[in-house]
N, CA, C and O atoms as CSV, one atom per row, in Angstrom:
chain,resi,resn,atom,element,x,y,z
A,1,MET,N,N,79.947,140.448,157.112
A,1,MET,CA,C,80.838,140.506,158.226
A,1,MET,C,C,82.330,140.901,158.102
A,1,MET,O,O,82.946,140.246,157.261
A,2,SER,N,N,82.924,141.699,158.671
A,2,SER,CA,C,84.485,142.308,158.657
A,2,SER,C,C,84.881,141.947,159.887
A,2,SER,O,O,84.162,141.791,160.874
A,3,ILE,N,N,86.739,141.740,159.751
A,3,ILE,CA,C,87.367,141.840,160.566
A,3,ILE,C,C,87.267,143.541,161.167
A,3,ILE,O,O,87.429,144.612,160.581
A,4,ALA,N,N,86.960,143.237,162.459
A,4,ALA,CA,C,86.859,144.581,163.584
A,4,ALA,C,C,87.901,145.326,163.457
A,4,ALA,O,O,88.989,144.778,163.285
A,5,LYS,N,N,87.786,146.956,163.522
A,5,LYS,CA,C,88.786,147.341,163.427
A,5,LYS,C,C,88.922,147.984,164.916
A,5,LYS,O,O,88.060,148.741,165.363
A,6,THR,N,N,90.055,147.621,165.620
A,6,THR,CA,C,90.033,147.806,166.976
A,6,THR,C,C,91.419,149.014,166.965
A,6,THR,O,O,92.235,148.980,166.044
A,7,PRO,N,N,91.518,149.925,167.974
A,7,PRO,CA,C,92.505,150.702,168.514
A,7,PRO,C,C,94.057,150.141,168.703
A,7,PRO,O,O,94.088,148.939,168.964
A,8,ARG,N,N,94.877,150.556,168.648
A,8,ARG,CA,C,96.107,150.221,169.222
A,8,ARG,C,C,95.965,149.642,170.658
A,8,ARG,O,O,95.295,150.400,171.359
A,9,PRO,N,N,96.335,148.680,171.220
A,9,PRO,CA,C,96.774,147.645,172.106
A,9,PRO,C,C,97.323,148.778,173.179
A,9,PRO,O,O,97.928,149.810,172.887
A,10,PRO,N,N,96.992,148.362,174.360
A,10,PRO,CA,C,95.983,147.449,174.972
A,10,PRO,C,C,94.278,147.399,174.858
A,10,PRO,O,O,93.589,148.406,174.692
A,11,TYR,N,N,93.914,146.443,174.943
A,11,TYR,CA,C,92.444,146.394,175.015
A,11,TYR,C,C,92.132,145.278,175.571
A,11,TYR,O,O,93.040,144.796,176.247
A,12,TYR,N,N,90.525,144.298,175.501
A,12,TYR,CA,C,90.191,143.321,175.795
A,12,TYR,C,C,89.718,142.626,174.953
A,12,TYR,O,O,89.702,143.120,173.826
A,13,ALA,N,N,89.224,141.417,175.096
A,13,ALA,CA,C,88.603,140.573,174.068
A,13,ALA,C,C,88.153,139.610,174.836
A,13,ALA,O,O,88.841,138.987,175.644
A,14,VAL,N,N,86.475,139.376,174.526
A,14,VAL,CA,C,85.793,138.386,175.377
A,14,VAL,C,C,85.637,137.511,174.236
A,14,VAL,O,O,85.168,137.862,173.154
A,15,ILE,N,N,86.118,136.175,174.576
A,15,ILE,CA,C,86.245,135.007,173.386
A,15,ILE,C,C,84.879,134.070,173.893
A,15,ILE,O,O,84.938,133.204,174.766
A,16,PHE,N,N,83.647,134.458,173.136
A,16,PHE,CA,C,82.413,132.994,173.461
A,16,PHE,C,C,82.434,131.973,172.540
A,16,PHE,O,O,81.963,132.086,171.408
A,17,SER,N,N,83.071,130.768,173.064
A,17,SER,CA,C,82.898,129.305,172.083
A,17,SER,C,C,81.893,128.995,172.651
A,17,SER,O,O,81.512,129.323,173.775
A,18,ASN,N,N,81.182,128.026,171.523
A,18,ASN,CA,C,79.713,127.650,171.854
A,18,ASN,C,C,79.263,126.362,170.896
A,18,ASN,O,O,79.773,126.240,169.782
A,19,TYR,N,N,78.460,125.584,171.301
A,19,TYR,CA,C,77.650,124.276,170.633
A,19,TYR,C,C,76.343,124.979,170.888
A,19,TYR,O,O,76.202,125.752,171.835
A,20,LEU,N,N,75.480,124.724,170.109
A,20,LEU,CA,C,74.116,124.745,170.264
A,20,LEU,C,C,73.265,123.718,170.329
A,20,LEU,O,O,73.486,122.666,169.728
A,21,SER,N,N,72.186,123.922,171.079
A,21,SER,CA,C,71.442,122.793,171.519
A,21,SER,C,C,70.493,122.333,170.358
A,21,SER,O,O,70.797,122.948,169.335
A,22,SER,N,N,69.433,121.452,170.155
A,22,SER,CA,C,68.594,121.059,169.596
A,22,SER,C,C,67.452,122.595,169.211
A,22,SER,O,O,66.999,123.125,168.197
A,23,ASP,N,N,67.391,122.802,170.558
A,23,ASP,CA,C,66.267,124.165,170.748
A,23,ASP,C,C,66.648,125.612,170.804
A,23,ASP,O,O,66.775,126.299,171.818
A,24,VAL,N,N,66.875,126.108,169.056
A,24,VAL,CA,C,67.281,127.261,169.089
A,24,VAL,C,C,66.017,128.148,168.596
A,24,VAL,O,O,66.118,128.889,167.618
A,25,ASP,N,N,64.856,128.025,169.318
A,25,ASP,CA,C,63.726,129.070,168.835
A,25,ASP,C,C,63.942,130.406,169.215
A,25,ASP,O,O,63.842,130.624,170.422
A,26,GLY,N,N,64.227,131.405,168.443
A,26,GLY,CA,C,64.289,132.652,169.018
A,26,GLY,C,C,65.834,133.186,169.101
A,26,GLY,O,O,66.220,134.285,169.499
A,27,TYR,N,N,66.605,132.082,168.608
A,27,TYR,CA,C,68.138,132.175,169.001
A,27,TYR,C,C,68.885,133.537,168.264
A,27,TYR,O,O,69.407,134.491,168.841
A,28,THR,N,N,68.771,133.328,166.993
A,28,THR,CA,C,68.962,134.157,165.733
A,28,THR,C,C,68.682,135.757,166.034
A,28,THR,O,O,69.564,136.599,165.863
A,29,GLU,N,N,67.423,136.064,166.476
A,29,GLU,CA,C,66.926,137.222,166.892
A,29,GLU,C,C,67.676,137.862,167.612
A,29,GLU,O,O,68.242,138.938,167.413
A,30,THR,N,N,67.682,136.934,168.783
A,30,THR,CA,C,68.363,137.376,170.083
A,30,THR,C,C,69.941,137.427,170.035
A,30,THR,O,O,70.636,138.144,170.755
A,31,ALA,N,N,70.198,136.930,169.486
A,31,ALA,CA,C,72.152,136.757,168.976
A,31,ALA,C,C,72.058,138.487,168.152
A,31,ALA,O,O,72.829,139.415,168.398
A,32,GLU,N,N,71.104,138.510,167.344
A,32,GLU,CA,C,71.325,139.957,166.303
A,32,GLU,C,C,70.899,141.109,167.285
A,32,GLU,O,O,71.400,142.193,166.986
A,33,ARG,N,N,70.185,141.113,168.255
A,33,ARG,CA,C,70.002,142.248,169.319
A,33,ARG,C,C,70.944,142.257,170.076
A,33,ARG,O,O,71.256,143.403,170.399
A,34,MET,N,N,71.777,141.187,170.677
A,34,MET,CA,C,72.704,141.464,171.376
A,34,MET,C,C,73.904,142.107,170.970
A,34,MET,O,O,74.586,142.857,171.669
A,35,LEU,N,N,74.192,141.652,169.398
A,35,LEU,CA,C,75.306,142.586,169.059
A,35,LEU,C,C,74.970,144.124,168.834
A,35,LEU,O,O,75.709,145.082,169.061
A,36,GLU,N,N,73.623,144.124,168.311
A,36,GLU,CA,C,73.329,145.641,168.480
A,36,GLU,C,C,73.491,146.627,169.629
A,36,GLU,O,O,73.928,147.777,169.569
A,37,LEU,N,N,72.875,145.678,171.114
A,37,LEU,CA,C,72.998,146.328,172.162
A,37,LEU,C,C,74.637,146.607,172.503
A,37,LEU,O,O,75.063,147.718,172.820
A,38,ALA,N,N,75.357,145.560,172.396
A,38,ALA,CA,C,76.514,145.765,172.528
A,38,ALA,C,C,77.281,146.637,172.065
A,38,ALA,O,O,78.265,147.064,172.669
A,39,ALA,N,N,76.936,146.980,171.004
A,39,ALA,CA,C,77.658,147.993,170.085
A,39,ALA,C,C,77.087,149.558,170.581
A,39,ALA,O,O,77.601,150.543,170.050
A,40,GLU,N,N,76.002,149.737,171.623
A,40,GLU,CA,C,75.483,150.848,171.997
A,40,GLU,C,C,76.350,151.029,173.384
A,40,GLU,O,O,76.158,152.082,173.990
A,41,GLN,N,N,77.141,150.238,173.849
A,41,GLN,CA,C,77.228,150.072,175.367
A,41,GLN,C,C,78.872,150.834,175.005
A,41,GLN,O,O,79.595,150.576,174.043
A,42,PRO,N,N,79.150,151.908,176.222
A,42,PRO,CA,C,80.337,152.466,176.408
A,42,PRO,C,C,81.621,151.581,176.389
A,42,PRO,O,O,81.536,150.708,177.252
A,43,GLY,N,N,82.552,151.540,175.820
A,43,GLY,CA,C,83.907,150.948,175.966
A,43,GLY,C,C,83.644,149.849,174.478
A,43,GLY,O,O,84.606,149.387,173.863
A,44,PHE,N,N,82.613,149.649,174.197
A,44,PHE,CA,C,82.835,148.694,172.956
A,44,PHE,C,C,83.460,149.220,171.666
A,44,PHE,O,O,83.272,150.325,171.158
A,45,LEU,N,N,84.231,148.238,171.232
A,45,LEU,CA,C,85.235,148.611,170.015
A,45,LEU,C,C,84.557,147.865,168.706
A,45,LEU,O,O,84.411,148.407,167.611
A,46,GLY,N,N,84.186,146.568,169.023
A,46,GLY,CA,C,84.053,145.868,167.419
A,46,GLY,C,C,83.721,144.660,167.983
A,46,GLY,O,O,83.669,144.432,169.192
A,47,PHE,N,N,83.448,143.722,166.894
A,47,PHE,CA,C,83.316,142.145,167.264
A,47,PHE,C,C,83.642,141.587,165.790
A,47,PHE,O,O,83.784,142.235,164.754
A,48,GLU,N,N,83.723,140.144,166.003
A,48,GLU,CA,C,83.950,139.213,164.759
A,48,GLU,C,C,83.042,138.236,165.314
A,48,GLU,O,O,83.030,138.103,166.537
A,49,SER,N,N,82.149,137.412,164.470
A,49,SER,CA,C,81.433,136.529,164.800
A,49,SER,C,C,81.481,135.478,163.587
A,49,SER,O,O,81.313,135.916,162.449
A,50,VAL,N,N,81.732,133.936,163.813
A,50,VAL,CA,C,81.450,132.942,162.725
A,50,VAL,C,C,80.711,131.680,163.572
A,50,VAL,O,O,80.860,131.506,164.782
A,51,ARG,N,N,79.916,130.871,162.720
A,51,ARG,CA,C,79.356,129.702,162.841
A,51,ARG,C,C,79.542,128.787,162.128
A,51,ARG,O,O,79.032,128.863,161.011
A,52,ASP,N,N,80.406,127.458,162.505
A,52,ASP,CA,C,80.033,126.577,161.305
A,52,ASP,C,C,80.411,125.289,162.099
A,52,ASP,O,O,81.469,124.718,162.366
A,53,GLY,N,N,79.114,125.080,162.357
A,53,GLY,CA,C,78.998,123.668,163.701
A,53,GLY,C,C,79.680,124.609,165.022
A,53,GLY,O,O,78.844,125.043,165.814
A,54,MET,N,N,80.709,124.845,165.217
A,54,MET,CA,C,81.025,125.507,166.773
A,54,MET,C,C,80.606,126.779,166.643
A,54,MET,O,O,81.455,127.003,165.781
A,55,GLY,N,N,80.127,127.660,166.723
A,55,GLY,CA,C,80.461,129.095,167.021
A,55,GLY,C,C,81.319,130.099,168.017
A,55,GLY,O,O,81.424,130.014,169.241
A,56,ILE,N,N,81.782,130.878,167.305
A,56,ILE,CA,C,83.036,131.820,168.113
A,56,ILE,C,C,82.584,133.046,167.756
A,56,ILE,O,O,82.534,133.485,166.607
A,57,THR,N,N,82.104,133.848,169.211
A,57,THR,CA,C,82.414,135.581,169.065
A,57,THR,C,C,83.072,135.979,169.556
A,57,THR,O,O,83.188,135.549,170.703
A,58,VAL,N,N,83.816,136.855,169.211
A,58,VAL,CA,C,84.751,137.641,169.539
A,58,VAL,C,C,84.351,139.446,169.992
A,58,VAL,O,O,84.289,140.388,169.202
A,59,SER,N,N,84.170,139.472,171.226
A,59,SER,CA,C,83.948,141.123,171.307
A,59,SER,C,C,85.010,141.930,171.754
A,59,SER,O,O,85.502,141.409,172.755
A,60,TYR,N,N,85.660,143.135,171.399
A,60,TYR,CA,C,86.552,143.763,171.526
A,60,TYR,C,C,86.337,145.086,172.423
A,60,TYR,O,O,85.721,146.021,171.911
A,61,TRP,N,N,86.841,145.207,173.802
A,61,TRP,CA,C,86.426,146.354,174.718
A,61,TRP,C,C,87.665,146.972,175.157
A,61,TRP,O,O,88.781,146.465,175.266
A,62,ARG,N,N,87.238,148.256,175.408
A,62,ARG,CA,C,88.437,149.334,175.860
A,62,ARG,C,C,89.011,148.649,177.457
A,62,ARG,O,O,90.217,148.501,177.650
A,63,ASP,N,N,87.838,148.226,178.658
A,63,ASP,CA,C,88.671,147.776,179.376
A,63,ASP,C,C,87.805,146.967,180.223
A,63,ASP,O,O,86.704,146.687,179.749
A,64,LEU,N,N,88.052,146.599,181.225
A,64,LEU,CA,C,87.677,145.237,182.221
A,64,LEU,C,C,86.255,146.053,183.160
A,64,LEU,O,O,85.433,145.321,183.711
A,65,GLU,N,N,86.137,147.351,183.228
A,65,GLU,CA,C,85.104,148.098,183.085
A,65,GLU,C,C,83.769,147.961,182.790
A,65,GLU,O,O,82.718,147.820,183.415
A,66,ALA,N,N,84.295,148.082,181.133
A,66,ALA,CA,C,83.053,148.269,180.117
A,66,ALA,C,C,82.893,146.633,180.366
A,66,ALA,O,O,81.790,146.408,180.863
A,67,ILE,N,N,83.604,145.537,180.182
A,67,ILE,CA,C,82.811,144.287,180.431
A,67,ILE,C,C,82.241,143.928,181.258
A,67,ILE,O,O,81.357,143.117,180.985
A,68,LYS,N,N,82.398,144.260,182.450
A,68,LYS,CA,C,81.417,144.398,183.627
A,68,LYS,C,C,80.399,144.703,183.099
A,68,LYS,O,O,79.485,143.906,182.887
A,69,LEU,N,N,80.385,145.880,182.804
A,69,LEU,CA,C,78.946,146.536,182.658
A,69,LEU,C,C,78.239,145.826,181.467
A,69,LEU,O,O,77.014,145.738,181.376
A,70,TRP,N,N,78.879,145.466,180.814
A,70,TRP,CA,C,77.791,144.511,179.305
A,70,TRP,C,C,77.613,143.505,180.395
A,70,TRP,O,O,76.750,144.008,181.114
A,71,LYS,N,N,77.887,142.602,180.796
A,71,LYS,CA,C,77.869,141.154,181.636
A,71,LYS,C,C,76.974,141.714,182.277
A,71,LYS,O,O,76.059,140.892,182.300
A,72,ALA,N,N,76.552,142.928,183.011
A,72,ALA,CA,C,75.332,143.305,184.055
A,72,ALA,C,C,74.026,143.751,183.231
A,72,ALA,O,O,72.910,143.726,183.751
A,73,ASN,N,N,74.220,144.109,182.076
A,73,ASN,CA,C,73.013,144.644,181.299
A,73,ASN,C,C,71.997,143.734,181.657
A,73,ASN,O,O,72.163,142.530,181.847
A,74,SER,N,N,70.664,144.519,181.763
A,74,SER,CA,C,69.731,143.553,182.397
A,74,SER,C,C,68.918,142.581,180.835
A,74,SER,O,O,68.444,141.448,180.918
A,75,GLU,N,N,68.972,143.445,179.538
A,75,GLU,CA,C,68.509,142.901,178.710
A,75,GLU,C,C,69.848,141.502,177.775
A,75,GLU,O,O,69.515,140.725,176.881
A,76,HIS,N,N,71.230,141.625,178.379
A,76,HIS,CA,C,71.674,140.818,178.269
A,76,HIS,C,C,71.755,139.817,179.256
A,76,HIS,O,O,72.130,138.737,178.799
A,77,GLN,N,N,71.534,139.832,180.405
A,77,GLN,CA,C,71.424,138.925,181.672
A,77,GLN,C,C,70.096,138.223,180.980
A,77,GLN,O,O,70.228,137.009,181.134
A,78,VAL,N,N,69.119,138.456,180.422
A,78,VAL,CA,C,68.092,137.640,180.165
A,78,VAL,C,C,68.519,136.500,178.894
A,78,VAL,O,O,68.064,135.362,178.786
A,79,ALA,N,N,69.397,137.082,178.101
A,79,ALA,CA,C,69.745,136.427,177.331
A,79,ALA,C,C,70.418,135.305,177.539
A,79,ALA,O,O,70.171,134.207,177.041
A,80,GLN,N,N,71.554,135.671,178.521
A,80,GLN,CA,C,72.524,135.277,178.834
A,80,GLN,C,C,71.711,133.723,179.937
A,80,GLN,O,O,72.190,132.589,179.909
A,81,LYS,N,N,70.842,134.000,180.527
A,81,LYS,CA,C,69.805,132.957,180.959
A,81,LYS,C,C,69.319,132.106,180.231
A,81,LYS,O,O,69.322,130.939,180.620
A,82,THR,N,N,68.816,132.415,179.089
A,82,THR,CA,C,67.960,131.540,177.917
A,82,THR,C,C,69.206,131.102,177.743
A,82,THR,O,O,69.260,129.931,178.119
A,83,GLY,N,N,70.314,131.515,177.320
A,83,GLY,CA,C,71.434,130.756,176.485
A,83,GLY,C,C,71.428,129.585,177.351
A,83,GLY,O,O,70.978,128.508,176.958
A,84,LYS,N,N,71.990,129.787,178.706
A,84,LYS,CA,C,72.247,128.151,179.586
A,84,LYS,C,C,70.988,127.629,179.699
A,84,LYS,O,O,71.176,126.549,180.260
A,85,GLU,N,N,70.114,127.722,179.550
A,85,GLU,CA,C,68.690,126.969,179.889
A,85,GLU,C,C,68.168,126.143,178.632
A,85,GLU,O,O,67.571,125.068,178.696
A,86,LYS,N,N,68.548,126.943,177.316
A,86,LYS,CA,C,67.787,126.456,176.226
A,86,LYS,C,C,68.733,126.182,174.953
A,86,LYS,O,O,68.809,125.151,174.285
A,87,TRP,N,N,69.596,127.676,174.770
A,87,TRP,CA,C,70.292,127.435,173.477
A,87,TRP,C,C,71.418,126.783,173.066
A,87,TRP,O,O,71.546,126.343,171.923
A,88,TYR,N,N,72.405,126.674,174.090
A,88,TYR,CA,C,73.522,126.220,174.476
A,88,TYR,C,C,73.692,124.787,175.009
A,88,TYR,O,O,73.321,124.548,176.158
A,89,SER,N,N,74.338,123.626,174.094
A,89,SER,CA,C,74.571,122.651,174.668
A,89,SER,C,C,75.755,122.641,175.614
A,89,SER,O,O,75.755,122.031,176.683
A,90,GLN,N,N,77.063,123.572,175.006
A,90,GLN,CA,C,77.899,123.558,175.538
A,90,GLN,C,C,78.473,125.316,175.221
A,90,GLN,O,O,78.343,126.011,174.213
A,91,PHE,N,N,79.100,125.594,176.498
A,91,PHE,CA,C,80.001,127.152,175.957
A,91,PHE,C,C,81.229,127.559,177.098
A,91,PHE,O,O,81.374,127.209,178.269
A,92,VAL,N,N,82.064,128.484,176.190
A,92,VAL,CA,C,83.276,128.834,177.265
A,92,VAL,C,C,83.036,130.198,176.979
A,92,VAL,O,O,82.624,130.586,175.886
A,93,THR,N,N,83.269,130.885,177.879
A,93,THR,CA,C,83.565,132.534,177.784
A,93,THR,C,C,85.169,132.831,178.341
A,93,THR,O,O,85.567,132.350,179.401
A,94,ARG,N,N,85.852,133.523,177.636
A,94,ARG,CA,C,87.581,133.793,177.690
A,94,ARG,C,C,87.441,135.205,177.861
A,94,ARG,O,O,86.708,135.748,177.034
A,95,ILE,N,N,88.042,136.040,178.862
A,95,ILE,CA,C,88.752,137.071,178.832
A,95,ILE,C,C,90.214,137.438,178.744
A,95,ILE,O,O,91.091,137.302,179.597
A,96,ALA,N,N,90.278,137.915,177.564
A,96,ALA,CA,C,92.054,138.141,177.468
A,96,ALA,C,C,92.494,139.616,177.088
A,96,ALA,O,O,92.073,140.199,176.088
A,97,LYS,N,N,93.211,140.045,177.817
A,97,LYS,CA,C,93.804,141.633,177.441
A,97,LYS,C,C,94.784,140.785,176.066
A,97,LYS,O,O,95.335,139.685,176.030
A,98,VAL,N,N,94.643,142.052,174.916
A,98,VAL,CA,C,95.341,142.077,173.699
A,98,VAL,C,C,96.573,143.147,174.136
A,98,VAL,O,O,96.220,144.257,174.534
A,99,GLU,N,N,98.081,142.815,174.063
A,99,GLU,CA,C,98.904,143.052,174.163
A,99,GLU,C,C,99.609,143.917,172.829
A,99,GLU,O,O,100.277,144.949,172.768
A,100,ARG,N,N,99.174,143.082,171.956
A,100,ARG,CA,C,100.025,143.099,170.904
A,100,ARG,C,C,98.972,142.649,169.277
A,100,ARG,O,O,98.746,141.472,168.996
A,101,ASP,N,N,98.589,143.534,168.621
A,101,ASP,CA,C,98.171,142.796,167.187
A,101,ASP,C,C,98.844,143.035,165.812
A,101,ASP,O,O,99.397,144.107,165.565
A,102,TYR,N,N,98.795,142.155,165.044
A,102,TYR,CA,C,99.285,142.468,163.603
A,102,TYR,C,C,97.906,141.955,162.817
A,102,TYR,O,O,96.938,141.305,163.212
A,103,SER,N,N,98.324,142.657,161.258
A,103,SER,CA,C,97.122,142.890,160.377
A,103,SER,C,C,98.176,142.978,158.879
A,103,SER,O,O,99.290,143.393,158.559
A,104,LEU,N,N,96.833,142.202,158.185
A,104,LEU,CA,C,97.723,142.170,156.649
A,104,LEU,C,C,96.161,142.665,155.709
A,104,LEU,O,O,95.152,141.960,155.736
A,105,GLY,N,N,96.238,143.812,155.031
A,105,GLY,CA,C,95.318,144.043,153.713
A,105,GLY,C,C,94.254,144.528,154.622
A,105,GLY,O,O,93.113,144.204,154.294
A,106,LEU,N,N,94.388,145.234,155.693
A,106,LEU,CA,C,93.370,145.871,156.339
A,106,LEU,C,C,94.183,147.463,156.580
A,106,LEU,O,O,95.388,147.588,156.796
A,107,ASP,N,N,92.980,148.819,156.459
A,107,ASP,CA,C,93.567,149.851,156.998
A,107,ASP,C,C,94.030,149.681,158.096
A,107,ASP,O,O,94.109,148.605,158.690
A,108,GLU,N,N,94.497,151.086,158.590
A,108,GLU,CA,C,95.325,151.280,159.719
A,108,GLU,C,C,94.086,151.132,160.621
A,108,GLU,O,O,92.926,151.265,160.231
A,109,GLN,N,N,94.484,150.833,161.904
A,109,GLN,CA,C,93.768,150.302,163.079
A,109,GLN,C,C,92.775,151.342,163.350
A,109,GLN,O,O,93.099,152.434,162.882
A,110,ALA,N,N,91.582,151.314,164.013
A,110,ALA,CA,C,91.037,152.761,164.051
A,110,ALA,C,C,91.493,153.557,164.952
A,110,ALA,O,O,92.213,153.041,165.807
A,111,ASP,N,N,91.248,154.872,165.028
A,111,ASP,CA,C,91.252,155.840,166.006
A,111,ASP,C,C,90.684,156.352,167.099
A,111,ASP,O,O,90.283,157.508,167.231
A,112,PHE,N,N,90.647,155.400,167.963
A,112,PHE,CA,C,89.735,155.431,168.998
A,112,PHE,C,C,90.303,157.176,169.804
A,112,PHE,O,O,91.361,157.708,169.471
A,113,LYS,N,N,89.490,157.694,170.687
A,113,LYS,CA,C,89.881,158.458,171.657
A,113,LYS,C,C,89.623,157.935,172.905
A,113,LYS,O,O,89.945,158.561,173.915
């Protein structure tokens, strides 16, 4: 895992914070598939994810329309439903516009066209 290389702002971040339930059967495989699938979506810019008790995944998107299309993806909708019913005891999703960013020790930001 590395820090996502994003274009110069503005762009959007979807921040998904969560705690898992005791029933995580199939969770890891589905989470990996969702990251693969998200990377194929138009407007996807990258992601960062950590889990140490609480899990936080931040995905970066070109615009709000790309986020809407990702949320509406049929395979993603099945994973969302399973997450609500089985895998998560708590979660919150936040969407934020990134207006500025700063870095240290990273190459220049990605040059997205």
